[in-house]
Backbone as CSV, one residue per row, in Angstrom:
resi,resn,N_x,N_y,N_z,CA_x,CA_y,CA_z,C_x,C_y,C_z
1,MET,155.225,-54.998,93.264,154.588,-55.125,94.918,154.597,-53.461,94.820
2,ALA,152.939,-53.147,95.297,152.330,-52.201,94.780,152.173,-52.068,96.520
3,PHE,152.381,-50.260,97.174,152.222,-50.624,98.394,150.586,-50.110,98.320
4,LYS,149.971,-49.669,99.224,148.238,-49.345,100.010,147.900,-49.240,100.975
5,LEU,147.700,-48.053,100.826,147.200,-46.845,102.189,145.689,-47.604,102.196
6,ASN,146.332,-47.928,104.372,144.472,-48.289,104.745,143.902,-47.328,105.279
7,ARG,143.728,-45.840,104.293,142.916,-45.110,105.030,141.560,-44.885,104.192
8,SER,141.190,-44.398,105.222,139.633,-44.037,104.024,139.474,-42.888,104.116
9,ARG,138.468,-42.659,102.891,137.925,-40.923,102.553,137.770,-40.108,103.051
10,ASN,137.738,-40.564,103.976,136.313,-39.888,105.377,137.337,-39.164,106.551
11,GLU,138.475,-40.088,106.525,139.330,-39.963,107.783,139.917,-38.450,107.499
12,PRO,140.354,-38.252,108.460,140.897,-36.631,108.860,141.963,-36.815,108.891
13,MET,142.500,-36.116,107.975,144.814,-35.424,107.973,145.012,-34.775,108.674
14,SER,145.511,-35.920,109.993,146.540,-34.955,111.120,147.543,-35.207,110.975
15,GLU,147.869,-34.370,109.984,149.041,-33.707,109.193,148.628,-31.901,109.848
16,ILE,149.887,-31.619,110.470,149.594,-30.033,109.760,150.668,-29.187,108.839
17,ASN,150.150,-28.336,107.775,150.713,-28.342,106.488,150.737,-26.517,107.337
18,VAL,152.717,-26.495,107.602,153.228,-25.346,108.471,152.988,-24.227,106.849
19,THR,153.039,-24.690,105.407,153.639,-23.656,104.349,152.553,-22.258,104.300
20,PRO,151.243,-21.582,104.830,150.419,-20.854,105.291,151.958,-20.081,106.496
21,PHE,151.428,-20.973,107.489,151.987,-20.712,108.995,154.226,-19.892,108.414
22,VAL,154.534,-20.324,107.749,155.432,-19.999,107.241,155.136,-19.196,106.327
23,ASP,154.559,-18.878,105.370,154.140,-16.966,104.367,154.198,-15.706,105.538
24,VAL,153.377,-16.697,106.282,153.006,-15.385,107.417,154.155,-15.209,107.482
25,MET,154.746,-16.028,108.612,156.001,-15.176,109.001,157.307,-14.492,108.820
26,LEU,157.620,-14.653,107.440,158.542,-14.543,106.279,157.463,-12.699,106.200
27,VAL,156.347,-12.778,105.898,155.584,-11.408,105.374,155.731,-10.697,106.906
28,LEU,155.593,-11.151,108.169,155.865,-10.143,109.426,157.442,-9.555,109.658
29,LEU,157.828,-10.758,109.572,159.535,-9.977,109.181,160.004,-9.213,108.162
30,ILE,160.277,-9.322,107.421,160.032,-8.437,106.129,158.967,-6.996,106.739
31,ILE,158.278,-7.122,107.303,157.397,-5.934,107.536,158.423,-5.196,109.105
32,PHE,158.742,-6.176,109.993,159.477,-5.527,111.377,160.976,-5.140,111.079
33,MET,161.539,-5.732,109.433,162.548,-5.574,109.302,162.994,-4.255,108.709
34,VAL,161.703,-3.261,107.771,161.778,-2.276,107.102,161.429,-1.109,107.903
35,THR,160.538,-1.677,108.950,160.286,-1.093,110.219,161.187,-0.721,111.027
36,ALA,162.072,-1.305,111.417,162.512,-1.586,113.275,164.394,-0.282,112.747
37,PRO,164.517,0.278,111.348,165.359,1.015,111.262,164.706,2.872,111.235
38,LEU,163.473,2.991,111.421,163.235,3.781,111.831,163.018,4.203,113.082
39,LEU,162.038,2.863,113.546,161.920,2.446,115.439,163.565,3.070,115.876
40,THR,164.332,3.407,116.061,165.393,3.103,116.726,165.820,4.799,116.181
41,VAL,165.304,5.831,115.383,165.966,7.687,115.986,164.849,8.107,116.992
42,GLY,165.566,9.001,117.687,164.750,9.487,118.720,164.966,10.794,118.701
43,VAL,164.772,11.427,117.487,164.482,12.612,117.419,163.485,12.988,116.582
44,GLN,161.845,13.744,117.311,161.031,14.564,117.004,161.093,15.503,115.742
45,VAL,161.024,14.721,114.586,160.627,15.852,113.239,159.835,15.379,112.330
46,ASP,158.514,16.167,111.392,157.659,15.835,111.085,158.148,15.343,109.633
47,LEU,158.511,13.731,108.809,158.286,14.249,107.894,158.366,14.641,106.841
48,PRO,158.485,15.319,105.487,157.338,14.451,104.576,157.243,13.881,103.829
49,GLU,156.044,13.810,102.704,155.566,12.616,102.472,156.129,12.144,100.799
50,SER,156.558,10.600,100.585,156.784,10.044,99.564,155.952,9.223,99.023
51,ALA,155.611,8.773,98.054,155.154,7.719,97.071,156.961,6.751,96.746
52,ALA,157.769,7.164,97.232,159.134,6.340,97.156,159.511,4.836,97.057
53,ASP,160.102,3.646,96.839,159.619,2.844,97.914,161.330,2.417,97.956
54,SER,161.135,1.948,99.529,161.816,2.128,99.930,163.670,1.021,100.103
55,LEU,164.511,1.526,100.537,166.317,1.357,100.256,166.270,0.353,100.648
56,PRO,166.300,-0.974,100.262,167.406,-2.202,100.967,168.843,-1.741,102.045
57,ASP,168.185,-2.439,103.271,169.194,-2.249,103.973,169.941,-3.651,104.307
58,ASP,171.435,-3.280,104.512,172.515,-4.268,103.789,173.148,-4.362,105.609
59,GLN,172.699,-3.194,106.373,173.551,-3.069,107.774,173.248,-1.941,108.448
60,GLU,173.289,-1.294,109.452,172.732,-0.566,110.335,173.144,1.064,109.800
61,PRO,172.590,1.705,109.577,172.817,3.333,109.329,173.474,4.242,109.793
62,LEU,173.737,5.035,109.818,174.072,6.326,110.618,172.794,7.433,109.826
63,THR,172.074,7.752,110.843,171.303,8.976,111.007,171.313,10.291,110.908
64,VAL,171.431,11.437,110.397,171.369,13.030,109.971,169.937,13.438,110.732
65,THR,169.740,14.252,111.573,168.369,14.424,111.854,168.998,16.588,112.123
66,ILE,167.546,16.754,111.156,167.596,17.955,110.796,166.403,18.499,111.561
67,ASN,166.129,18.943,112.810,165.053,19.771,113.126,164.314,20.945,112.170
68,SER,163.212,21.235,112.823,162.157,22.728,112.459,163.027,23.518,112.726
69,LYS,163.669,23.659,113.893,164.357,25.103,114.237,166.277,24.778,113.356
70,GLY,166.595,23.546,113.146,167.725,24.032,112.107,168.826,23.229,112.783
71,GLU,168.239,22.971,113.829,169.166,21.532,115.180,169.710,20.210,113.922
72,VAL,170.770,20.451,113.737,171.742,18.857,113.193,171.467,18.280,114.243
73,PHE,171.221,16.319,114.545,171.524,15.890,115.538,172.385,14.112,114.210
74,ILE,172.774,13.534,114.723,173.779,11.934,114.416,173.271,11.004,115.709
75,GLN,172.100,10.291,114.652,171.525,9.232,116.066,170.538,10.747,116.919
76,GLU,171.316,10.391,118.140,169.672,11.165,118.773,170.882,12.107,119.956
77,SER,172.175,13.227,119.585,172.907,13.912,119.794,173.268,14.983,119.317
78,GLN,172.702,15.592,119.925,172.706,17.232,118.718,174.507,17.454,118.217
79,VAL,174.757,17.733,117.518,176.478,18.120,116.502,176.186,20.019,115.561
80,SER,177.515,20.249,116.403,177.154,21.842,115.100,177.182,21.301,114.319
81,SER,177.338,21.625,112.956,177.193,21.956,112.026,179.075,21.812,111.566
82,GLU,179.894,22.419,112.152,181.806,22.353,111.401,181.491,20.691,112.211
83,LYS,181.422,20.448,112.968,181.532,19.204,113.695,180.636,17.234,112.980
84,ILE,180.127,18.249,112.041,179.469,16.728,111.711,180.055,15.519,110.700
85,ILE,180.847,16.151,110.056,181.894,14.879,109.227,182.736,14.494,110.173
86,PRO,183.827,15.313,111.291,184.695,14.175,112.149,184.043,13.295,112.827
87,LYS,182.505,13.676,113.310,182.507,12.435,114.480,181.324,11.917,113.173
88,LEU,180.527,11.644,111.820,180.703,10.682,111.256,181.455,9.574,111.128
89,LEU,182.955,10.301,110.222,183.806,9.903,110.603,184.505,9.188,111.336
90,ALA,184.493,9.453,112.772,184.316,8.233,113.807,183.665,7.742,114.204
91,ILE,182.456,8.500,113.233,181.229,6.745,113.828,181.663,5.213,113.089
92,ALA,181.525,6.066,111.679,181.816,5.037,110.615,183.080,4.340,110.449
93,LYS,183.778,5.444,111.495,185.543,4.220,111.500,186.316,4.424,109.636
94,ASN,186.728,5.416,109.576,186.905,6.258,108.554,185.885,5.427,107.493
95,ARG,185.662,4.720,107.237,184.325,3.616,105.704,183.393,5.224,105.213
96,THR,183.558,5.649,104.079,183.205,6.009,103.700,181.876,5.708,102.984
97,ASP,181.834,4.405,102.608,179.666,3.663,102.098,179.569,3.344,103.111
98,THR,179.599,4.120,104.126,178.939,3.934,105.364,177.716,5.081,105.096
99,ARG,176.711,3.355,105.104,175.087,4.594,104.540,174.419,5.451,105.658
100,ILE,173.933,6.905,105.242,173.539,7.405,105.491,172.366,8.106,105.519
101,TYR,171.115,7.980,106.364,169.865,8.711,105.972,169.696,9.552,106.903
102,VAL,168.912,10.473,105.861,168.863,12.245,106.375,167.342,12.165,106.522
103,ARG,167.492,13.078,107.467,165.726,13.252,107.736,165.591,15.032,108.494
104,GLY,164.698,16.087,107.856,164.946,17.200,107.650,163.107,16.916,107.941
105,ASP,162.431,18.106,108.638,161.044,17.893,109.017,160.644,19.444,108.240
106,LYS,159.470,18.951,107.566,159.514,19.293,106.021,158.676,20.719,106.386
107,ASN,158.869,21.192,107.258,158.400,22.740,107.990,160.104,23.521,107.069
108,ILE,161.100,22.760,107.528,162.587,23.246,107.531,162.973,24.087,105.813
109,ASN,163.880,25.163,105.567,164.019,25.352,104.277,164.925,23.969,103.986
110,TYR,164.372,23.752,102.243,165.147,22.677,101.554,167.071,22.982,101.307
111,GLY,166.716,24.341,101.468,168.484,25.072,101.141,168.848,24.464,102.311
112,ARG,169.477,24.056,104.285,169.316,23.912,105.036,170.092,21.998,104.573
113,VAL,168.795,21.777,104.587,168.412,20.457,103.812,169.681,19.580,103.098
114,LEU,170.100,20.433,101.446,171.371,20.181,100.785,172.339,20.846,101.102
115,GLU,172.381,21.772,102.256,173.590,22.091,102.374,174.079,21.308,103.885
116,ILE,173.250,20.204,104.411,173.561,19.099,105.066,174.253,18.067,103.975
117,MET,173.044,17.057,103.123,173.230,16.824,102.157,174.649,16.896,101.636
118,GLY,175.463,17.921,101.299,176.622,18.542,100.087,177.525,18.852,101.480
119,THR,177.786,18.287,102.508,178.709,18.619,102.806,178.806,16.980,103.542
120,LEU,177.143,15.353,103.499,177.985,14.509,103.253,178.381,14.564,102.525
121,SER,178.569,14.947,101.097,179.328,14.445,100.049,179.997,14.406,99.707
122,GLY,180.580,16.474,100.210,181.887,16.835,99.579,182.950,15.921,100.245
123,ALA,182.715,15.135,101.723,183.638,14.411,102.824,183.433,13.428,102.213
124,GLY,182.484,12.943,101.427,183.149,11.730,100.585,182.153,10.195,100.780
125,PHE,181.464,10.676,101.336,180.203,9.638,101.745,179.379,9.684,100.708
126,SER,179.187,8.349,99.983,178.015,8.099,98.748,177.514,7.563,99.119
127,LYS,176.474,7.241,100.113,175.365,6.143,99.992,174.799,7.916,101.397
128,VAL,174.266,8.414,101.017,173.649,9.387,101.400,172.061,8.892,100.772
129,ALA,171.023,9.112,101.710,169.826,9.285,100.834,169.093,10.014,101.907
130,LEU,167.411,10.211,101.652,166.764,11.155,102.520,165.426,10.444,103.698
131,ILE,165.094,10.501,103.971,164.336,9.444,104.633,162.601,10.464,104.696
132,SER,161.625,9.499,104.097,160.303,10.489,103.605,159.312,9.417,104.439
133,GLU,157.836,9.899,104.850,156.741,8.918,105.148,156.213,8.507,103.757
134,PRO,155.567,7.386,104.123,155.535,7.071,103.008,153.860,7.578,102.452
135,TYR,153.622,8.224,101.443,152.104,8.165,101.365,151.204,7.835,101.306
136,LYS,150.987,9.172,101.659,148.964,8.433,102.653,147.578,8.764,101.118
137,ASN,147.076,7.931,100.889,146.239,8.290,99.605,144.959,8.467,100.782
């Protein structure tokens, strides 16, 4: 016994196709997930540009910023060079696998950025990464 639909070929389809809508929403979700961590940092620095891909982000990273004057900030609060490690360990609850993003102004001496990264690596932090602006053609 075969079922036959009583629908003519010229009759409009009354169902909504949600696949394109879901595709657009997923793309927007990915865009917001990538840009949201960069919007939370409040210290103004002029980042260098890079053509490298973004790193995957599974938890809220800590951000260490070095501005054009060489001052160091954790998130938005300024700290002295000697207090960086104790403050980061307190914030990360002694977990050295916490992701740390280093944001260095492009006008700062490269040695200063490496000094901070070396301090972080020497303290046992294994997930230290540099932040840059996307390369603009």
